[in-house]
C-alpha positions as a Markdown table, in Angstrom:
| # | Residue | x | y | z |
|---|---|---|---|---|
| 1 | Met | 14.0 | -36.6 | 80.4 |
| 2 | Arg | 13.3 | -33.1 | 78.7 |
| 3 | Arg | 12.2 | -33.6 | 74.6 |
| 4 | Glu | 13.0 | -30.3 | 72.7 |
| 5 | Ala | 10.9 | -29.0 | 70.6 |
| 6 | Gly | 11.8 | -28.7 | 66.6 |
| 7 | Thr | 10.8 | -30.1 | 63.1 |
| 8 | Thr | 11.6 | -33.3 | 61.6 |
| 9 | Leu | 13.6 | -34.3 | 58.4 |
| 10 | Ile | 9.9 | -35.4 | 56.7 |
| 11 | Glu | 8.4 | -32.0 | 57.8 |
| 12 | Val | 11.1 | -29.6 | 56.1 |
| 13 | Leu | 10.8 | -31.8 | 52.8 |
| 14 | Ile | 7.1 | -31.2 | 53.1 |
| 15 | Ala | 7.6 | -27.6 | 53.3 |
| 16 | Val | 10.0 | -27.3 | 50.3 |
| 17 | Thr | 7.9 | -29.3 | 48.2 |
| 18 | Leu | 5.0 | -26.7 | 48.6 |
| 19 | Leu | 7.0 | -23.9 | 48.3 |
| 20 | Ser | 8.2 | -25.3 | 45.2 |
| 21 | Leu | 5.0 | -26.1 | 44.1 |
| 22 | Leu | 3.5 | -22.8 | 44.9 |
| 23 | Ser | 6.8 | -21.2 | 42.8 |
| 24 | Val | 6.3 | -23.1 | 39.6 |
| 25 | Gly | 2.4 | -22.1 | 39.9 |
| 26 | Met | 3.2 | -18.6 | 40.3 |
| 27 | Leu | 6.0 | -18.7 | 37.4 |
| 28 | Thr | 3.5 | -20.6 | 34.9 |
| 29 | Ala | 0.4 | -18.2 | 35.6 |
| 30 | Met | 3.2 | -15.5 | 34.8 |
| 31 | Arg | 4.3 | -17.0 | 32.0 |
| 32 | Val | 0.7 | -17.2 | 30.6 |
| 33 | Gly | -0.2 | -14.3 | 31.3 |
| 34 | Leu | 3.5 | -12.8 | 29.2 |
| 35 | Met | 2.2 | -14.7 | 26.6 |
| 36 | Ala | -1.3 | -13.5 | 26.3 |
| 37 | Phe | 0.3 | -9.9 | 26.5 |
| 38 | Ser | 2.5 | -10.5 | 24.0 |
| 39 | Lys | -0.3 | -12.4 | 21.5 |
| 40 | Thr | -2.5 | -9.2 | 22.1 |
| 41 | Ser | 0.1 | -7.0 | 21.1 |
| 42 | Asn | 1.0 | -8.7 | 18.4 |
| 43 | Lys | -2.8 | -8.3 | 16.9 |
| 44 | Leu | -2.7 | -4.7 | 17.8 |
| 45 | Met | 0.1 | -4.2 | 16.0 |
| 46 | Glu | -0.6 | -5.9 | 13.2 |
| 47 | Asn | -4.2 | -3.9 | 12.9 |
| 48 | Arg | -2.5 | -0.9 | 13.6 |
| 49 | Arg | -0.3 | -1.6 | 10.2 |
| 50 | Val | -3.4 | -3.0 | 8.2 |
| 51 | Ala | -5.4 | 0.5 | 8.7 |
| 52 | Gly | -2.5 | 2.7 | 8.7 |
| 53 | Ala | -1.3 | 1.1 | 4.9 |
| 54 | Gln | -4.8 | 1.9 | 4.1 |
| 55 | Arg | -5.1 | 5.1 | 5.3 |
| 56 | Val | -1.6 | 5.8 | 3.5 |
| 57 | Val | -3.1 | 4.1 | 0.1 |
| 58 | Gln | -6.3 | 6.0 | 0.3 |
| 59 | Glu | -4.3 | 9.6 | 1.0 |
| 60 | Gln | -1.7 | 8.9 | -2.0 |
| 61 | Leu | -4.3 | 7.8 | -5.0 |
| 62 | Glu | -6.7 | 11.3 | -3.4 |
| 63 | Gly | -3.4 | 13.5 | -3.4 |
| 64 | Met | -3.1 | 12.5 | -7.5 |
| 65 | Met | -1.7 | 15.6 | -9.3 |
| 66 | Pro | -2.6 | 16.5 | -13.1 |
| 67 | Val | 1.3 | 16.0 | -14.2 |
| 68 | Val | 2.2 | 16.2 | -18.0 |
| 69 | Ala | 5.0 | 14.0 | -19.2 |
| 70 | Ala | 7.8 | 14.4 | -21.2 |
| 71 | Cys | 7.8 | 11.4 | -22.5 |
| 72 | Gly | 9.7 | 10.6 | -26.2 |
| 73 | Glu | 10.7 | 14.1 | -26.0 |
| 74 | Ala | 14.4 | 15.4 | -27.1 |
| 75 | Pro | 16.0 | 17.2 | -24.2 |
| 76 | Gly | 15.5 | 20.6 | -24.1 |
| 77 | Ala | 12.0 | 20.0 | -26.2 |
| 78 | Thr | 8.8 | 21.4 | -25.2 |
| 79 | Pro | 7.0 | 18.4 | -23.6 |
| 80 | Ala | 4.0 | 17.0 | -25.4 |
| 81 | Lys | 0.7 | 17.0 | -23.7 |
| 82 | Thr | 0.6 | 13.7 | -22.6 |
| 83 | Ala | -0.9 | 12.6 | -18.8 |
| 84 | Phe | 1.6 | 11.4 | -16.7 |
| 85 | Phe | -0.5 | 8.2 | -15.3 |
| 86 | Glu | -0.1 | 4.1 | -15.8 |
| 87 | Gly | -2.6 | 1.9 | -15.3 |
| 88 | Gln | -2.4 | -1.5 | -15.4 |
| 89 | Pro | -3.7 | -4.7 | -13.7 |
| 90 | Gln | -1.5 | -4.8 | -11.3 |
| 91 | Thr | 0.9 | -1.5 | -12.0 |
| 92 | Met | 0.1 | 2.0 | -11.4 |
| 93 | Arg | 2.0 | 5.4 | -12.0 |
| 94 | Leu | 1.0 | 8.7 | -10.2 |
| 95 | Val | 2.4 | 11.9 | -9.0 |
| 96 | Ser | 0.8 | 12.6 | -5.8 |
| 97 | Thr | 1.0 | 15.7 | -3.3 |
| 98 | Phe | 1.1 | 12.7 | -0.5 |
| 99 | Ser | 4.5 | 11.8 | 1.0 |
| 100 | Leu | 4.8 | 8.5 | 3.1 |
| 101 | Gln | 8.1 | 10.2 | 4.9 |
| 102 | Gln | 6.2 | 13.6 | 5.2 |
| 103 | Gly | 2.8 | 13.4 | 4.7 |
| 104 | Trp | 0.8 | 16.0 | 2.9 |
| 105 | Arg | 3.6 | 18.7 | 4.0 |
| 106 | Gly | 6.5 | 17.1 | 1.6 |
| 107 | Gln | 7.3 | 17.3 | -1.8 |
| 108 | Pro | 5.6 | 15.7 | -4.8 |
| 109 | Gln | 6.3 | 12.1 | -5.3 |
| 110 | Ile | 6.4 | 10.0 | -8.4 |
| 111 | Leu | 4.4 | 6.6 | -7.2 |
| 112 | Glu | 5.0 | 3.6 | -8.8 |
| 113 | Leu | 2.1 | 1.2 | -7.0 |
| 114 | Phe | 2.8 | -2.4 | -8.3 |
| 115 | Val | 2.4 | -6.3 | -6.7 |
| 116 | Ile | 5.2 | -8.6 | -6.7 |
| 117 | Pro | 5.2 | -12.2 | -5.2 |
| 118 | Gly | 5.2 | -12.8 | -1.4 |
| 119 | Glu | 8.0 | -14.4 | 0.7 |
| 120 | Asp | 8.8 | -18.0 | -0.7 |
| 121 | Gly | 6.2 | -17.3 | -3.2 |
| 122 | Arg | 2.8 | -17.6 | -1.1 |
| 123 | Gly | 0.6 | -15.1 | -2.4 |
| 124 | Val | 1.3 | -11.6 | -3.4 |
| 125 | Arg | 2.1 | -8.0 | -1.5 |
| 126 | Leu | 2.0 | -4.5 | -2.6 |
| 127 | Val | 5.1 | -2.5 | -2.9 |
| 128 | Val | 4.9 | 1.3 | -3.6 |
| 129 | Asn | 8.3 | 3.3 | -4.9 |
| 130 | Glu | 8.4 | 7.1 | -4.2 |
| 131 | Ile | 10.6 | 9.1 | -6.8 |
| 132 | Pro | 10.8 | 12.9 | -6.1 |
| 133 | Tyr | 8.7 | 14.7 | -9.0 |
| 134 | Thr | 10.8 | 17.5 | -10.1 |
| 135 | Gly | 8.9 | 18.5 | -13.2 |
| 136 | Pro | 7.8 | 17.2 | -16.5 |
| 137 | Ala | 11.6 | 16.7 | -17.7 |
| 138 | Gly | 12.3 | 14.4 | -14.4 |
| 139 | Thr | 9.3 | 11.9 | -15.8 |
| 140 | Ala | 11.0 | 11.1 | -19.0 |
| 141 | Gln | 13.6 | 8.8 | -17.0 |
| 142 | Leu | 10.2 | 6.1 | -16.3 |
| 143 | Cys | 8.9 | 6.2 | -20.1 |
| 144 | Thr | 9.9 | 4.9 | -23.7 |
| 145 | Gly | 7.5 | 6.9 | -25.7 |
| 146 | Arg | 4.2 | 7.5 | -26.6 |
| 147 | Thr | 1.3 | 6.4 | -28.8 |
| 148 | Arg | -1.7 | 7.4 | -29.8 |
| 149 | Asp | -5.7 | 6.8 | -28.3 |
| 150 | Gln | -7.5 | 5.0 | -30.6 |
| 151 | Leu | -10.9 | 6.2 | -28.6 |
| 152 | Thr | -10.0 | 10.0 | -28.4 |
| 153 | Gly | -7.3 | 10.7 | -30.3 |
| 154 | Gly | -5.1 | 11.8 | -27.4 |
| 155 | Thr | -1.6 | 10.9 | -26.5 |
| 156 | Leu | -0.8 | 8.3 | -24.2 |
| 157 | Ala | 2.8 | 7.6 | -22.4 |
| 158 | Val | 4.2 | 4.2 | -23.0 |
| 159 | Phe | 6.2 | 3.3 | -19.6 |
| 160 | Ala | 9.5 | 1.3 | -18.9 |
| 161 | Pro | 8.6 | -1.7 | -16.6 |
| 162 | Val | 8.8 | -1.2 | -12.8 |
| 163 | Gln | 11.4 | -2.6 | -10.6 |
| 164 | Ala | 11.4 | -3.3 | -6.7 |
| 165 | Gly | 14.3 | -2.1 | -5.1 |
| 166 | Pro | 16.2 | -1.8 | -1.6 |
| 167 | Asn | 13.9 | 1.3 | -1.1 |
| 168 | Ser | 10.3 | -0.3 | -2.0 |
| 169 | Phe | 8.0 | -0.1 | 0.9 |
| 170 | Val | 5.6 | -2.9 | 1.5 |
| 171 | Leu | 1.7 | -1.5 | 2.2 |
| 172 | Ala | 0.5 | -4.9 | 2.5 |
| 173 | Asp | 1.7 | -8.5 | 2.8 |
| 174 | Lys | 0.5 | -11.9 | 2.8 |
| 175 | Leu | -2.5 | -11.3 | 0.2 |
| 176 | Ala | -4.5 | -13.8 | -1.5 |
| 177 | Tyr | -4.8 | -11.1 | -4.4 |
| 178 | Cys | -4.6 | -7.8 | -5.4 |
| 179 | Arg | -5.8 | -5.9 | -8.6 |
| 180 | Phe | -6.2 | -2.2 | -9.7 |
| 181 | Ser | -9.1 | -1.5 | -11.7 |
| 182 | Tyr | -10.2 | 2.2 | -13.1 |
| 183 | Phe | -13.8 | 3.8 | -13.2 |
| 184 | Thr | -14.6 | 5.3 | -16.6 |
| 185 | Ile | -17.8 | 7.2 | -18.0 |
| 186 | Pro | -17.6 | 6.4 | -21.6 |
| 187 | Leu | -17.8 | 9.3 | -24.5 |
| 188 | Asp | -20.9 | 7.2 | -25.7 |
| 189 | Arg | -23.3 | 8.2 | -23.2 |
| 190 | Thr | -25.7 | 5.5 | -24.1 |
| 191 | Leu | -23.2 | 3.2 | -22.5 |
| 192 | Pro | -23.4 | 3.1 | -18.6 |
| 193 | Pro | -20.4 | 4.1 | -16.2 |
| 194 | His | -17.8 | 1.2 | -15.6 |
| 195 | Trp | -14.7 | -0.1 | -14.0 |
| 196 | Thr | -12.1 | -1.5 | -16.4 |
| 197 | Pro | -8.7 | -3.6 | -15.4 |
| 198 | Ser | -6.3 | -1.3 | -17.3 |
| 199 | Trp | -6.2 | 2.3 | -18.5 |
| 200 | Asn | -6.1 | 3.0 | -22.2 |
| 201 | Ile | -7.5 | 6.6 | -22.4 |
| 202 | Ser | -5.7 | 10.0 | -22.5 |
| 203 | Gly | -6.6 | 11.7 | -19.2 |
| 204 | Trp | -7.3 | 10.4 | -15.9 |
| 205 | Pro | -10.0 | 8.2 | -14.3 |
| 206 | Phe | -12.6 | 9.2 | -12.3 |
| 207 | Ala | -11.6 | 7.2 | -9.7 |
| 208 | Val | -9.6 | 3.9 | -8.4 |
| 209 | Arg | -10.1 | 0.8 | -6.9 |
| 210 | Ile | -7.8 | -1.9 | -5.2 |
| 211 | Glu | -8.9 | -4.8 | -4.5 |
| 212 | Met | -7.2 | -7.1 | -1.9 |
| 213 | Ala | -8.0 | -10.1 | 0.1 |
| 214 | Pro | -5.5 | -11.9 | 3.2 |
| 215 | Leu | -4.0 | -15.0 | 1.9 |
| 216 | Asp | -4.7 | -16.6 | 5.7 |
| 217 | Pro | -8.2 | -15.2 | 6.7 |
| 218 | Asp | -8.5 | -14.8 | 10.5 |
| 219 | Pro | -11.5 | -13.3 | 12.1 |
| 220 | Ser | -9.8 | -12.1 | 15.2 |
| 221 | Arg | -8.0 | -9.6 | 13.5 |
| 222 | Leu | -8.2 | -6.5 | 11.0 |
| 223 | Gln | -8.4 | -7.6 | 7.6 |
| 224 | Pro | -7.1 | -5.9 | 4.1 |
| 225 | Ile | -10.2 | -4.9 | 2.4 |
| 226 | Thr | -10.6 | -3.1 | -1.0 |
| 227 | Val | -9.7 | 0.5 | -1.4 |
| 228 | Thr | -11.8 | 2.9 | -3.6 |
| 229 | Ala | -10.2 | 6.2 | -4.0 |
| 230 | Pro | -12.2 | 9.3 | -6.0 |
| 231 | Ile | -9.9 | 11.6 | -8.5 |
| 232 | His | -10.7 | 14.9 | -8.2 |
| 233 | Ile | -8.9 | 15.9 | -11.3 |
| 234 | His | -11.4 | 17.1 | -14.5 |
| 235 | Arg | -9.4 | 18.8 | -16.8 |
| 236 | Ala | -7.5 | 17.3 | -20.5 |
| 237 | Pro | -3.9 | 17.2 | -20.9 |
| 238 | Glu | -4.4 | 18.6 | -24.1 |
| 239 | Ile | -6.0 | 21.9 | -23.3 |
| 240 | Gln | -3.6 | 25.0 | -22.0 |
| 241 | Tyr | -5.6 | 26.5 | -19.2 |
| 242 | Val | -4.7 | 30.3 | -18.5 |
| 243 | Asp | -6.0 | 32.7 | -16.3 |
| 244 | Tyr | -7.9 | 35.7 | -17.6 |
């Protein structure tokens, strides 16, 4: 009797088992590779977001304009020579030629940079509001009056509290702290220049510094760092400049 060639059931089971193990191994390798790619992509996006936010803050500050505010003035009255600038430890108002949406080509914007609590009360975040600048009269809605600078005798604007809204843009999130300081050169030349947490002098500071630190430091990712921007404004708001 001649025996016919073929495979047994055990051989079929062994082949199916080996094929299954090979498939599982391939799928596991693909899953690990996709997860690694996703983590790398997320880190790159976060690094780009941090670098982009710091660049935006730098350009906003360097684009500051020497704008006069119409604070506490009656409608139609000539605005007083009051510099439109608010400098507090966690709030800053200014007018800049740099816009988030249009860059340097856009309309000047009133910028409100301020610090608010982070998500679930963990840490803080740096937020900015942009309001189109329409002239000195348009600044009246943001200030409530004027006060006198006891040091120089100039006029200071008194501003209304800043508020976050649906159009507020988060520049930096998950921060352990975020504080502003302003560089001043005292009128008394025997005193050295220094950084102050509040700007209570008529005019504009010589530089602005925003100090930030991450809430959860991660050496593998780009971390928020301190941003220092010089202010290229060398004019007094009380003096009227004319061309000859």
